[in-house]
VOPAGU-2260 file (C-alpha; in pm, 1 decimal, decimal comma):
REM VOPAGU-2260
SITE   aa  ch    i         X         Y         Z
SITE  MET   A    0   -1979,2    2434,3    1323,2
SITE  ALA   A    1   -2105,8    2103,4    1183,1
SITE  THR   A    2   -1947,9    1906,9     899,7
SITE  LEU   A    3   -2146,8    1713,4     643,6
SITE  VAL   A    4   -1977,6    1441,8     436,7
SITE  LEU   A    5   -2125,3    1331,2     104,5
SITE  GLN   A    6   -2004,3    1039,7    -104,0
SITE  VAL   A    7   -2077,5    1073,4    -474,5
SITE  ALA   A    8   -2035,7     754,3    -675,8
SITE  ASP   A    9   -2060,0     920,7   -1018,5
SITE  GLU   A   10   -1749,1    1136,2   -1065,8
SITE  SER   A   11   -1922,9    1344,9   -1332,2
SITE  LEU   A   12   -2172,3    1475,3   -1072,6
SITE  VAL   A   13   -1915,5    1605,3    -823,9
SITE  GLN   A   14   -1897,8    1960,8    -958,6
SITE  LYS   A   15   -2278,3    1988,9    -981,4
SITE  VAL   A   16   -2319,4    1868,6    -621,1
SITE  LYS   A   17   -2048,7    2113,1    -512,6
SITE  GLN   A   18   -2228,3    2403,9    -685,1
SITE  ALA   A   19   -2562,7    2300,2    -535,2
SITE  CYS   A   20   -2415,2    2287,5    -184,6
SITE  LYS   A   21   -2270,2    2637,9    -224,4
SITE  MET   A   22   -2623,3    2769,3    -293,9
SITE  ILE   A   23   -2750,7    2650,7      44,4
SITE  VAL   A   24   -2784,6    2934,8     294,9
SITE  GLY   A   25   -2533,1    2898,8     577,4
SITE  VAL   A   26   -2278,0    2683,7     391,2
SITE  THR   A   27   -1940,3    2849,8     437,5
SITE  SER   A   28   -1715,9    2620,1     235,6
SITE  VAL   A   29   -1733,0    2315,4      12,2
SITE  LYS   A   30   -1429,2    2094,4     -39,7
SITE  VAL   A   31   -1385,3    1802,1    -276,8
SITE  GLN   A   32   -1161,9    1523,5    -154,5
SITE  ARG   A   33   -1090,8    1232,1    -382,5
SITE  PRO   A   34    -968,9     900,4    -243,0
SITE  ALA   A   35    -593,5     858,2    -246,9
SITE  LYS   A   36    -461,1     622,4    -508,3
SITE  GLU   A   37    -347,8     301,4    -349,5
SITE  LYS   A   38      22,8     239,9    -392,6
SITE  VAL   A   39     111,4     -91,7    -546,7
SITE  TYR   A   40     381,7    -262,6    -344,3
SITE  ASP   A   41     644,5    -420,7    -568,2
SITE  ILE   A   42     881,5    -638,5    -366,2
SITE  THR   A   43    1117,0    -668,9    -664,5
SITE  LYS   A   44    1206,6    -300,4    -623,3
SITE  THR   A   45    1327,2    -341,6    -264,1
SITE  LYS   A   46    1692,2    -343,3    -169,1
SITE  ALA   A   47    1654,9    -672,2      19,4
SITE  PHE   A   48    1517,4    -847,3    -289,2
SITE  GLN   A   49    1798,4    -713,0    -507,1
SITE  GLU   A   50    2056,3    -828,7    -250,6
SITE  ALA   A   51    1896,3   -1174,8    -241,8
SITE  LEU   A   52    1920,0   -1198,8    -621,3
SITE  ASP   A   53    2286,2   -1096,5    -597,7
SITE  ASP   A   54    2345,9   -1370,5    -339,0
SITE  VAL   A   55    2192,7   -1630,5    -572,0
SITE  LYS   A   56    2393,7   -1498,0    -867,9
SITE  HIS   A   57    2721,0   -1527,0    -675,0
SITE  GLY   A   58    2644,4   -1864,9    -514,5
SITE  ARG   A   59    2605,5   -1735,8    -160,0
SITE  VAL   A   60    2313,3   -1967,7     -80,5
SITE  THR   A   61    2289,1   -2292,9     110,5
SITE  GLN   A   62    2026,3   -2560,8      62,6
SITE  TYR   A   63    1913,2   -2806,7     325,5
SITE  ASP   A   64    1696,8   -3117,9     300,1
SITE  SER   A   65    1493,9   -3022,9     606,3
SITE  VAL   A   66    1488,2   -2792,9     905,7
SITE  ASP   A   67    1648,2   -3068,2    1116,1
SITE  ASP   A   68    1925,6   -3101,0     855,8
SITE  MET   A   69    1983,8   -2725,2     873,0
SITE  PHE   A   70    2009,9   -2724,7    1252,2
SITE  ASN   A   71    2244,3   -3027,7    1245,9
SITE  LYS   A   72    2477,7   -2864,8     990,9
SITE  LEU   A   73    2475,6   -2541,9    1192,7
SITE  GLY   A   74    2568,7   -2737,5    1506,1
SITE  ILE   A   75    2247,8   -2657,2    1693,3
SITE  LYS   A   76    2096,7   -2940,4    1896,5
SITE  VAL   A   77    1720,9   -2962,9    1884,1
């Protein structure tokens, strides 16, 4: 069995195209598949982001002047 895929740009024509395809001799089924809605990723909803905000709120952050300063204060020789 062969499969034919049609892309219809005008949403209002989908049902008419579906009905027309059903009238063709030999067509056994017609399915309409709409594209999945793309999920919007919101980093502010993640647990890691919320924990980072909590760290800032409670003063559990450290600032360094540079990467070299950070390594020196951590006792790592570069």
